[in-house]
C-alpha positions as CSV (number, residue, x, y, z in Angstrom):
1,M,30.8,18.9,-30.7
2,H,30.3,16.9,-27.6
3,M,27.0,16.7,-25.7
4,R,27.5,17.7,-22.1
5,L,25.9,15.3,-19.6
6,E,24.2,17.0,-16.7
7,K,25.4,15.9,-13.2
8,R,23.2,13.4,-11.5
9,V,21.4,14.7,-8.4
10,T,22.5,12.8,-5.3
11,L,21.2,12.3,-1.8
12,K,23.9,14.6,-0.5
13,D,22.6,17.4,-2.9
14,I,19.1,17.0,-1.4
15,A,20.4,16.8,2.1
16,R,22.3,20.1,1.6
17,E,19.2,21.8,0.4
18,A,17.0,20.3,3.2
19,G,19.5,21.0,6.0
20,C,19.7,17.4,7.2
21,S,21.9,14.4,6.8
22,A,22.1,12.1,3.7
23,A,21.0,9.2,6.0
24,V,17.7,11.0,6.7
25,V,17.2,11.7,3.0
26,S,17.9,8.0,2.2
27,T,15.3,7.0,4.9
28,V,12.6,9.2,3.3
29,L,13.3,8.5,-0.4
30,N,14.7,5.0,-0.5
31,G,13.0,3.4,2.5
32,A,16.5,2.7,4.0
33,K,16.5,0.9,7.3
34,G,18.4,2.3,10.2
35,N,18.1,4.5,13.3
36,T,17.4,7.7,11.5
37,L,14.0,9.3,11.8
38,A,12.3,12.3,10.0
39,S,9.5,14.5,11.2
40,E,6.5,15.0,9.0
41,E,7.7,18.5,8.2
42,T,11.2,17.2,7.2
43,H,9.7,14.4,5.2
44,A,7.5,16.8,3.2
45,R,10.5,19.2,2.7
46,I,12.7,16.4,1.3
47,I,10.0,15.1,-1.1
48,D,9.5,18.7,-2.4
49,I,13.2,19.3,-2.9
50,A,13.6,15.9,-4.6
51,K,10.8,16.8,-7.1
52,K,12.3,20.3,-7.7
53,L,15.8,18.9,-8.4
54,E,14.3,16.0,-10.5
55,Y,16.0,13.3,-8.4
56,H,16.0,9.8,-9.7
57,P,17.3,6.8,-7.6
58,N,20.6,5.3,-8.7
59,F,19.5,1.7,-9.4
60,S,23.0,0.5,-10.1
61,S,24.1,1.5,-6.5
62,R,20.9,0.1,-5.1
63,S,21.4,-3.2,-6.9
64,L,24.9,-3.6,-5.4
65,K,23.5,-3.1,-1.9
66,T,20.5,-5.3,-2.3
67,S,22.0,-7.9,-4.7
68,R,19.0,-7.3,-6.9
69,S,18.7,-5.9,-10.4
70,R,15.0,-4.9,-10.2
71,T,14.6,-6.5,-13.6
72,L,12.2,-9.4,-14.5
73,G,12.8,-11.7,-17.4
74,I,9.9,-12.8,-19.7
75,Y,10.3,-16.0,-21.6
76,V,7.7,-17.1,-24.2
77,Q,8.4,-20.8,-25.0
78,N,9.0,-21.3,-28.7
79,V,5.8,-22.9,-29.9
80,P,4.4,-22.6,-33.4
81,G,1.7,-19.9,-33.6
82,C,2.6,-18.4,-30.3
83,Q,4.4,-15.1,-30.3
84,L,4.3,-11.9,-28.2
85,G,2.5,-9.9,-31.0
86,N,-0.7,-12.1,-30.8
87,S,-3.7,-10.9,-28.9
88,Y,-3.5,-13.7,-26.3
89,E,0.2,-13.0,-25.4
90,M,-0.3,-9.2,-25.6
91,Q,-3.1,-9.3,-23.0
92,I,-0.9,-11.2,-20.5
93,F,2.0,-8.8,-21.3
94,R,-0.2,-5.8,-20.7
95,G,-0.9,-7.0,-17.1
96,I,2.8,-7.8,-16.6
97,E,3.9,-4.3,-17.7
98,Q,1.3,-2.6,-15.5
99,A,2.5,-4.5,-12.4
100,A,6.2,-4.0,-13.2
101,R,5.7,-0.3,-13.6
102,K,3.8,0.0,-10.4
103,S,6.6,-1.8,-8.5
104,Q,9.4,0.1,-10.4
105,Y,10.8,-3.1,-12.0
106,D,12.2,-3.3,-15.5
107,L,11.3,-6.1,-18.0
108,L,13.7,-8.1,-20.2
109,L,12.4,-10.2,-23.1
110,I,14.7,-13.2,-23.3
111,N,15.4,-14.0,-27.0
112,L,12.1,-15.5,-27.8
113,S,13.2,-17.5,-30.9
114,S,16.5,-18.9,-29.7
115,E,16.8,-22.6,-29.0
116,G,19.1,-22.1,-26.0
117,V,17.0,-19.5,-24.3
118,P,15.6,-21.6,-21.4
119,E,19.2,-22.2,-20.1
120,A,19.9,-18.5,-20.6
121,C,17.2,-17.7,-18.0
122,A,19.2,-19.6,-15.3
123,V,22.4,-17.9,-16.5
124,K,20.9,-14.4,-16.3
125,I,19.7,-15.1,-12.8
126,S,23.1,-16.5,-11.7
127,E,24.7,-13.3,-13.1
128,R,22.1,-11.2,-11.3
129,R,21.0,-9.6,-14.5
130,I,17.4,-10.6,-13.7
131,D,15.7,-11.3,-10.3
132,G,13.1,-13.8,-11.6
133,V,11.3,-15.1,-14.7
134,L,7.7,-15.0,-15.9
135,L,6.9,-18.0,-18.2
136,L,4.3,-18.1,-21.0
137,H,3.4,-21.3,-22.8
138,A,5.6,-23.3,-20.5
139,D,5.8,-27.1,-21.3
140,V,5.3,-29.1,-18.1
141,N,7.5,-31.9,-19.5
142,A,10.4,-29.6,-20.4
143,P,13.5,-30.6,-18.4
144,W,14.8,-27.0,-18.4
145,I,12.0,-26.0,-16.0
146,D,13.4,-28.4,-13.3
147,A,16.9,-27.0,-14.0
148,L,15.7,-23.5,-13.6
149,L,13.9,-24.3,-10.4
150,R,17.1,-25.7,-9.0
151,V,18.7,-22.3,-9.5
152,T,15.8,-20.2,-8.1
153,S,12.3,-20.3,-6.8
154,N,11.6,-16.9,-8.4
155,V,9.6,-18.3,-11.3
156,V,5.9,-17.8,-12.1
157,A,4.2,-19.5,-15.0
158,I,1.2,-17.6,-16.4
159,D,-1.9,-19.5,-17.5
160,F,-0.3,-22.8,-16.6
161,N,-2.8,-25.4,-15.6
162,R,-0.8,-28.5,-14.9
163,P,0.6,-29.8,-11.6
164,K,4.3,-28.9,-11.2
165,A,6.1,-29.0,-7.8
166,G,8.0,-25.9,-6.9
167,L,6.5,-23.7,-9.6
168,D,4.3,-20.8,-8.8
169,K,1.3,-20.8,-11.2
170,M,-1.5,-18.5,-12.4
171,M,-4.2,-20.9,-13.5
172,F,-7.5,-20.5,-15.3
173,D,-10.6,-22.6,-14.5
174,N,-11.2,-24.1,-17.9
175,I,-13.8,-26.5,-16.6
176,A,-15.9,-23.7,-15.1
177,A,-15.5,-21.7,-18.3
178,V,-17.2,-24.3,-20.5
179,R,-19.8,-25.0,-17.8
180,L,-20.7,-21.3,-17.8
181,A,-21.2,-21.3,-21.6
182,V,-23.4,-24.4,-21.4
183,E,-25.4,-22.9,-18.5
184,H,-26.0,-19.7,-20.5
185,L,-27.2,-21.6,-23.5
186,A,-29.3,-24.0,-21.5
187,A,-31.0,-21.1,-19.7
188,L,-31.9,-19.7,-23.2
189,G,-33.7,-23.0,-23.9
190,H,-31.1,-24.7,-26.1
191,R,-31.1,-28.5,-25.7
192,R,-29.0,-29.5,-28.8
193,I,-25.7,-27.7,-28.2
194,G,-22.7,-28.4,-30.4
195,F,-19.1,-28.0,-29.2
196,I,-16.1,-27.5,-31.6
197,G,-12.9,-28.7,-30.0
198,S,-9.3,-29.0,-31.1
199,C,-8.5,-31.1,-34.1
200,L,-4.7,-31.3,-33.5
201,E,-3.2,-34.7,-33.2
202,H,-1.8,-33.7,-29.8
203,P,-4.2,-31.1,-28.4
204,E,-3.2,-28.6,-25.7
205,F,-4.1,-29.7,-22.2
206,D,-6.5,-26.8,-21.8
207,S,-8.4,-27.9,-24.9
208,V,-8.7,-31.4,-23.6
209,L,-10.1,-30.1,-20.3
210,R,-12.7,-28.0,-22.2
211,V,-14.0,-30.9,-24.2
212,K,-14.3,-33.0,-21.0
213,S,-16.1,-30.2,-19.3
214,F,-18.6,-30.0,-22.1
215,R,-19.4,-33.7,-22.0
216,D,-19.9,-33.6,-18.3
217,A,-22.1,-30.5,-18.4
218,V,-24.3,-32.0,-21.1
219,K,-25.0,-35.0,-18.9
220,E,-25.5,-32.8,-15.8
221,Y,-28.1,-30.6,-17.5
222,E,-29.7,-33.5,-19.3
223,L,-29.1,-32.0,-22.7
224,A,-28.9,-33.9,-26.0
225,D,-26.0,-36.4,-25.5
226,D,-25.2,-37.0,-29.1
227,E,-21.6,-37.8,-30.0
228,R,-22.1,-36.0,-33.4
229,L,-22.4,-32.7,-31.4
230,V,-18.8,-32.9,-30.3
231,F,-16.6,-32.0,-33.2
232,T,-13.0,-33.0,-32.7
233,A,-10.3,-34.7,-34.9
234,A,-12.5,-37.7,-35.4
235,Y,-14.8,-35.7,-37.7
236,C,-12.2,-33.4,-39.2
237,P,-11.6,-34.1,-42.9
238,R,-7.9,-33.8,-42.5
239,Q,-5.2,-33.9,-39.9
240,L,-4.3,-30.4,-38.7
241,T,-1.0,-29.3,-37.4
242,K,0.3,-26.2,-35.5
243,E,1.8,-25.0,-38.7
244,D,-1.8,-24.6,-40.1
245,D,-4.2,-21.8,-39.3
246,Y,-5.8,-24.5,-37.2
247,C,-8.3,-22.4,-35.2
248,G,-9.8,-21.0,-38.4
249,L,-9.9,-24.5,-40.0
250,E,-11.5,-26.0,-36.9
251,G,-14.2,-23.4,-36.9
252,Y,-14.8,-23.8,-40.7
253,Y,-14.9,-27.6,-40.7
254,G,-16.9,-27.7,-37.4
255,A,-19.6,-25.5,-39.0
256,E,-19.6,-27.7,-42.1
257,H,-20.0,-30.8,-40.0
258,F,-23.0,-29.4,-38.0
259,L,-24.6,-28.1,-41.2
260,S,-24.5,-31.7,-42.6
261,L,-26.5,-33.0,-39.7
262,G,-29.9,-31.7,-41.0
263,D,-32.6,-32.2,-38.5
264,A,-30.0,-33.3,-35.9
265,A,-28.1,-30.0,-36.2
266,P,-27.5,-28.0,-33.0
267,T,-29.4,-24.8,-32.2
268,A,-26.3,-23.4,-30.4
269,I,-22.5,-23.9,-30.9
270,I,-19.6,-23.4,-28.4
271,G,-16.1,-22.8,-29.9
272,Y,-13.3,-23.9,-27.6
273,N,-11.8,-20.5,-28.1
274,D,-12.9,-17.2,-29.7
275,L,-11.0,-17.7,-33.0
276,V,-12.8,-21.0,-33.5
277,A,-16.2,-19.4,-32.7
278,I,-15.5,-16.5,-35.1
279,A,-14.5,-18.9,-38.0
280,T,-17.7,-20.8,-37.2
281,M,-19.8,-17.6,-37.4
282,K,-18.2,-16.6,-40.7
283,R,-19.1,-20.0,-42.3
284,L,-22.7,-19.8,-41.1
285,I,-23.1,-16.2,-42.2
286,H,-21.8,-17.3,-45.6
287,E,-24.7,-19.8,-45.8
288,R,-27.1,-16.9,-45.0
289,I,-27.8,-18.4,-41.5
290,N,-29.0,-15.8,-39.1
291,I,-27.0,-15.5,-35.9
292,P,-28.3,-15.6,-33.2
293,Y,-32.0,-16.2,-34.3
294,S,-31.2,-19.4,-36.2
295,V,-28.1,-20.5,-34.4
296,S,-26.5,-19.1,-31.3
297,V,-22.7,-19.0,-31.1
298,I,-20.4,-18.4,-28.1
299,G,-16.6,-18.4,-27.7
300,I,-14.1,-18.6,-24.8
301,D,-11.4,-16.0,-24.1
302,D,-12.9,-12.6,-24.7
303,S,-10.3,-11.5,-27.2
304,E,-10.5,-8.1,-28.9
305,Y,-11.7,-9.8,-32.1
306,C,-15.1,-10.5,-30.6
307,L,-16.1,-6.9,-31.0
308,Y,-15.2,-6.8,-34.7
309,M,-17.8,-9.4,-35.6
310,D,-21.3,-8.6,-36.7
311,P,-23.1,-9.7,-34.5
312,A,-20.5,-9.1,-31.7
313,L,-19.5,-12.5,-30.2
314,T,-20.8,-13.5,-26.8
315,T,-17.9,-15.1,-24.9
316,I,-16.5,-16.3,-21.6
317,R,-13.8,-14.0,-20.3
318,H,-10.4,-15.5,-19.7
319,P,-8.8,-12.8,-17.5
320,L,-5.4,-12.8,-19.1
321,V,-4.5,-9.2,-18.2
322,Q,-5.3,-9.8,-14.5
323,M,-3.4,-13.1,-14.6
324,G,-0.3,-11.3,-15.9
325,Y,-0.7,-8.5,-13.4
326,E,-1.2,-10.7,-10.4
327,G,1.5,-13.2,-11.4
328,T,4.0,-10.3,-11.7
329,L,3.1,-9.0,-8.3
330,Q,3.5,-12.5,-6.8
331,L,6.9,-12.9,-8.4
332,I,8.0,-9.6,-7.0
333,E,6.7,-10.5,-3.5
334,R,8.7,-13.8,-3.7
335,I,11.8,-11.9,-4.9
336,E,11.5,-9.4,-2.0
337,G,10.9,-12.1,0.6
338,S,7.2,-11.5,1.3
339,I,6.4,-15.0,0.0
340,T,8.4,-17.9,1.1
341,G,7.8,-21.7,1.3
342,P,6.1,-24.0,-1.2
343,E,4.7,-23.0,-4.6
344,V,1.6,-20.8,-4.8
345,C,-1.2,-21.7,-7.2
346,R,-3.9,-19.1,-7.9
347,R,-7.0,-20.1,-9.9
348,F,-8.9,-17.4,-11.8
349,S,-12.6,-17.7,-12.5
350,P,-14.3,-17.1,-15.8
351,E,-17.0,-14.5,-16.5
352,L,-19.8,-14.5,-19.0
353,V,-19.6,-11.5,-21.4
354,L,-23.0,-11.1,-23.1
355,R,-23.0,-9.6,-26.6
356,E,-25.2,-10.3,-29.6
357,S,-24.5,-13.8,-30.9
358,T,-26.7,-15.7,-28.5
359,A,-30.5,-15.7,-28.2
360,A,-33.4,-17.7,-26.7
361,V,-34.1,-20.9,-28.7
362,S,-37.8,-20.0,-28.9
363,R,-36.8,-17.2,-31.3
364,S,-34.7,-19.5,-33.4
365,M,-35.6,-21.0,-36.8
366,P,-34.4,-24.6,-37.0
367,V,-31.1,-24.7,-38.9
368,N,-32.3,-27.3,-41.4
369,T,-35.2,-25.1,-42.3
370,V,-32.8,-22.2,-42.9
371,I,-30.6,-24.4,-45.1
372,N,-33.6,-25.5,-47.2
373,I,-34.8,-21.9,-47.6
374,T,-31.2,-20.8,-48.6
375,S,-30.9,-23.6,-51.1
376,K,-34.3,-22.7,-52.8
377,L,-33.3,-19.0,-52.8
378,R,-30.0,-19.7,-54.5
379,G,-31.8,-21.9,-57.1
380,K,-34.2,-19.0,-57.9
381,I,-31.3,-16.5,-58.2
382,E,-29.4,-18.9,-60.5
383,R,-32.6,-19.4,-62.7
384,N,-33.2,-15.7,-63.0
385,A,-29.6,-15.1,-63.9
386,E,-29.9,-17.7,-66.7
387,K,-33.0,-16.0,-68.1
388,Q,-31.2,-12.6,-68.2
389,K,-28.5,-14.1,-70.4
């Protein structure tokens, strides 16, 4: 038994129903350029007939005429711990998908785990299988980026914060993000603010920017300028790699470090991303330290995980969905000729998202006092347990 395929509705079918030429129908439905004109009445009649007949444009024919496939490639550079199923990448992809659907473009994921994929992007553009490429986690030093840019200027890197000639970039203001976190905590009265940075041997560029921004903001707001309040690899008990659950370990070890400072402990802690801040909170909560009334904690990114914490994590929003959306529209504009000339760099601003993990320092109990109380309480519990034996 063979399935019968229904005949595709064509422009001629609609023209026959509407009583006009196929050229007029093409002008109305496909935006074809020419000398044909359609009155408002004819325009409305053609639209109604197209809907009734369930007309869909023949993109294969259109591609032959325009030399475009109406397909965008997405390449996520093969980096340990970075994959499309993660919250970070999925937020960007959500924005990409929304913009592509709005502009009637398809998306092609380009073999994310293959070693030869970067070169494949250029091949697919040369073969007109894709019209442009969206890059995630692009390495500024990768030679394949220069090779790709020699083939086409239809390339946009999302959340890319390094200078790169010829490459369109959607950038995030990392410096302003940390500054906003410090401003928020300083406004609540905190003067000893701790920062947990990356403990990788070779931190990502964004992580380095965030540490530098914290140091600068501390000086500007005349806060406690104590090197012990900046937790990085120098204080980490072991060298972390990208194969580790490094964000979780950075938060854990960072919390341990600050707890060891006693009277010099911070009253507020900034994690260089949400995952670090969440791991920090879990370690503090394990020690029965009340968040936010003993220690305030704030993250950066505004990932979905913030809402799953108790208390919910105050954070600085990294507008990844918007960056994916705007980057895709910009790529389409360059493909279609609306944007020409040198690279376009757009910088997106952070936004404070107030939740429950930060509070005024006047309502806080010093962390060393909490540690002493917790220690005494544990001792009492252990003694009572011994008596019951």
